[in-house]
N, C-alpha and C positions, 0 to 999 in steps of 0.2 A: 778214648771216650772221656776220661777224667779231665782232660785239657779242654774238650768241647764243653763240658759242664761248667768249668770255671769261666770260659769265655761267655757263655749264656748268662751266668751269675753277673759278670761284670757289665754286660749290656743292660740287664734289667736294673742294676743300681745306677747305671748312667742315666737312664730315663727318670728315675725317682729323684735322684740328686741334682739333675739339671734344674728341676723345679725347686726343691727345698734349699739347696746351697745358694742359689741365686736370690731366692726369697730372703734368706738370712742376711745376705750381703747388702740388700737394699731396704730391709724392713724398717729400720729406724728412720731412714730418709723418707720412705712412703708415708709412715705414720706421722711424721712432722708435716707433711704436705697435705694431709687429709683436710678437706673443707667440711668438717663434721663436728658440730658443737656438742653432740652427745657422746663422742667417742673419746675416751680418756686413756686408752691403752698405751703402753710403751713397748717398743720393739726390743729393747734390752731386757725388760722384765719378762716379756714373753719367751725370749730365748733362755733366760735364767731358769724359768719354770720348766721349759722343755728338758734341759739338761739335769735339773735337780730331780725331776721325776724319773728321767732315764736312769740316773744312778741308783735309785731305790728299786725301780722296776726290773733291774737285772736279776735280782734274786727271784722275782716272780717268773721271769722268762725261763729260768733254768727248769722250772717244773712244767711250763707249758710246751716248750719246744719238743721234748722227748715224746710228749703225748700226741701233739698234732703233727709233728714231722716238720723239717726245716722248710720244705716247699710250700705247704699250706700256710705256715706261720709267716713266711715272707709275703705271700699273697694277701693275707689279712692285714698285715702291717702296712702295705701299700694302700689299702683303703683308708686307714687312719691318716696316713700323710695326705691323701686327697682331701679329706675333711678340713684339715688345717689350712691348706691352700685355698679351698672354696670360701673360707671365711672372709678373705680379702676382697672378694667380689662385691659383697654387701657387708661391710665391717660393722661389728658391734663390740663393745667392750667385753660383755659376759661370754659371748661365743669365741671371741679372740683368746681369752685365758682359758676357757674350758677346753677348746681344741688343743691348746698348748699342752695341757695335762694329757690328753689322749695321744698326741703325737710322741710324747715322752714315753709312754707305755709302748706305743708302736715301735719306737727306735730301739728300746731294749729288746723287744721280740725280734725285730729285724736283724740286729747285729749279732744276737746270740745264735739265730738261725744261720746266719751267714758264716759264723765261726764253725758251727757244726758241719755245714755243707762243704766248706773249704777244706776242713780236715778230713772229711770222708773221701775227698777226691785228691788227696795229697799223701805223701809219705816223707820221710826225712830227706830224701834225695830231690824231691820236687817241690817242697814247701816254699823255697825262695822263689823259684820260677812261677809257681801259681800265685803266690802273693804279688809278684811284681805284675803278672798279667792283669789280676783283679784290680790292683791299685791304679795301673795305667788307664784301664777302661773306666773305673769310677771317676777318676779326676778329669777325664774328658768332659765330664758334666759341668766343669767350670767354664767351658768355652761357649757352649750354645746359648744358654740363658743369658750370660752376661753380654754376649754379642748382640742379642736382641735389645737388651737394656741400652747398650751404647748407642745403637741406631735409633732407638725411640726417643732417648733423652738428650741427644746431641743438640746443643744450642739452646736448651731449655733450662730456665732457672725455677720454674714451678712445674710440678707434675700434675697433669690433668686427670680427672676422675675417669674419663674414657680410656686413657692409656693404661691406668691401673686395672681397670676391668679386663681389658684385652690381654695384658700381661698375665694375670692370674687365671684367666680362662686357658691360656696356653699352658700354664704350669699344671693346671688341673688335668688337662688332656695328657700331658706327658706322664704324670704319676699313674693315671689309669692305665696307660699303655705299658708301664714298667712293673705295673704292680703285682714219790719217793723223797719229797721236800726235805725231811730231816737229814737224809743221806747226803744230798747235794749241799745243803746248808753246812753240814758238818765238814765236808770236803773243802768248802770255800773258807771256813774258819781256820781249818787246819793249814791250808796254803797260806792264809794271811799271817799266820804266825812264823812262817819260815823266813829265814834271812834273805833268801833270793827274792821272794815276792815283796818284802819290805823295802829292799833296796831298789827294785825295779819300780816300785810304786812312786818313788820320787820322780823318776823319768816319766811315768805315766801321768803324774800330776802336771808336769810341765807341758806335755801334749795337750792337756785340758786348757791351760791358760792360753797357749799360742793358738789353739783351735778357735777359741772365742775372739782372739784378736784378728786372725786372718779372715775368719768367716763373717764377722759382723762389725767390729770396732774400727778396723783400718779403713774399710770402705766408707763408713760414716765420716771418718776424719777427712778423707779426701773430698767428699761431697760438701763438707763444712768449710773447706779452705777457700776463701774468697779470692786469694791470689790466682786461682786457676779460672777465674772469671766465669762466663756462661757455659764453659765446658765442664765445670766441676761435677755436676750430676752425671754427665755422660761418662766421665772418666771412672766412676764407680764400676760401670760395666767393663771398661777396658782393664781395670785393676784386677777384677774377678777373672778375666780371661787369662791374663798374665800369671796370676796365681796358679790357674789351672795348668798352664804350660810348665811352670816349675814343678808342680806335682807329677805331671806325666813324664817329664825328663828324669826326674828322681826315681819314680817307680820302674820306668823302663830300663834306665841304666843300672840301678842297683838290684832290681829283681830279675832282669832278664839277661843282661850283657855279662856282668861279672860272675865268676864262678863262686860256688858255695864254699865259704870258709869262715871260721869263727874270727879270724883276724880282720876279715873284711867288715864284719858288723861293727867293731870298734872304730874302724877307719870311717865308716859311713856316718855313724853317730857324731864323731868328732867334726866331721865336715858340716853336718847339720848344725851343730852348735856355732861354728865359725860363721857360717853364711847368715844365721839368724842375728848373731850379735852385730854383724856388719849392717844388716838391715835396720835393727834397732837403732844404732848409732846414727845412720843417715835420717831416719824418721825423726828422731830427737832433735836433729839439727834443722830440718826442713819443714816440719808440720807444726802449727800453732799448738802450744801446750794445752789450750782449753778446748781444742777441737772436739774431743769426745763428749764434752759435757754441756756445749751449747745446744739450745733447743730452738727457740724462736728467734734468736739474734745470731749475728755473725761473731766469729772468734775475736777476742780483744787482744790476745797476746800475740806478740810478734816473734816469729821463729829466728833462730840464730843466722840462718842463710835463706836467701830467697827461694821459695818453693819452685821446684822444677818438675815438669811432667816426666822428663826422662828419669830423674832420681826416684820419683814416686812409683813409676812402673818397674824400675830395677828392684826397688824394695819388694814390690809385689812378687816379682819372680823369685827373689831370695827367700821370701817367706814360704812360698809353695815348695821350693826345692828343699828347704830345711825341714819343713813339716813331713815330707815323704821320706826324708832320711830317718827321722825318729820312728815314725809309724811303721814303715816296712821292716825295720830291724827289730822293733818290739814284737810284731807278728812273728817274725823269723825265730827269735830267741825263745819265745813262749811256745811256739809250735815244736821246737826241738827238745826243750827241757820237759814239757808237759804234754807230750804226744798221747799219753793215756788218760790225761786229765784236762783235755782241751777245753771243755765246756766251762768248768769253774775258773780256769786260768784266764780265758778270754772275758768271762764275766767280770772278773776282778779288774781286768784292764779297762773295760768300758765303764765299770763303776767308779773307779778312781778318776779316769779321764773326764767323765761327764759331770761329776760332782765339782771338780775344780773349774770346769767350763761354766757351770752354773753360777758358781761364786763370782767368777770373772765378769759374766754378763750383767750380774746384779750390782757390782761395784763400778762398772765401766762408765755409767752415766753420772758418776759423782766424783771419780777420782782423775786428776790431771794425767795427761799422757806420760809425762816424765816418770811418774811413780808407777804407773802401769808397766813401763818398760824395765824399770829397775827390778820390780818383782819377778819379771820373766828372766832377766839376766841371772839373778841370783839362783832361782829355782832351775834354770836351764843348766848352769855350770854344775850345780850340785847333782842334778839328775844324770848328767853325762858321767860324772865321776863314779856314781853308783852303778851305772851300766858297765863301766870298765871293770869294777870289782866283780860283778856277777860273771862277766865274760872270762875274766882270768880264772875265777873259781871253776867254771865249766871246762876250760882248757886243761887245768891241772887234773880235774877228775877224769876227763877223757884220756889223758896220757897215762894216768894210773891204771885205768881199765885196760888200756892197750898193752901195758907192760905185764899185767897180770895174765892176760890171755896168751901173750907170747911166751911167758915163762911156763905156762901150763902145757903149751905145745911142745916145748923143748923137753 
């Protein structure tokens, strides 16, 4: 029954994030194409607001979810996601930013409730399997919406208002279908002061930066690269699909196929770092440096090598694969270490991740691509080292407990 619950959870998130993830992937491109003189919103700023509010609202979510229960909380959050998507049908600046705040609150409620529900249906022996099942189903959301974008945008250099309306009606339908404060706060603050959480926070921060890059910035860069010609806009959809394939491969392989062991977690995180760094290097060479910051004009910088659709899609796959490596293993290690304090631990994870994602979305429209990649390389390397330190400490602790109990038996 617990496996069934996890599968249903994954399918529900698949519907919601087919809409939201695809929306984030194309949002800046859509905003740039709007023929609306009164609309002055920015897709980057909207996503920055979402993740900024998300980070702060995690504290609120910890008081709401135990009262409402994870099931009703997730249902209510789906309604907030629907409101954000509906804004794009008839966009206005005030409603665009207002619903960005609402969906930030909804995201905090949704992911906190998801952590509760997943842990309710897992134990130490099944946490890796259940995380893998959930992650693979969730990341299938990258396929369907982006496929629709590719088919609709293929061969187009301008995005029509009719297509935008149809696209976001489709997203709205999908979300509708899928859709003791002091004690908790003291627990969070207590965990935040521990060496384990402080070290893991570096890795969590990196997942926030690469989340913003994978889900919003990289697609915009591809769409702005004039070397891809008339197919540039359509390639945003294909890129999102390929990122999704990478996520699904990572979630399925590391959560379902491989056996549960602490050594595996460090191996998977190291693999995630390597594939991300390879992707960053190829992106640095093949994408114009000013691609994230141009708005009404084409990029002026010339990349070191001629942009290639194959290399761009390979990078998309590597970004998705690396993201799944980091996220599945962070879920796994937090679930094992803090089985009795799962809600505060996952709230800290989402708080750190979302606040760094918000920061990245705000500076992405102003900072050249090379500097964005450099920041992610430095933080990714540091975060991986910190993860290794925590894993080694947990191995040592487990071995000492094992020796203690075996000595007692003798």
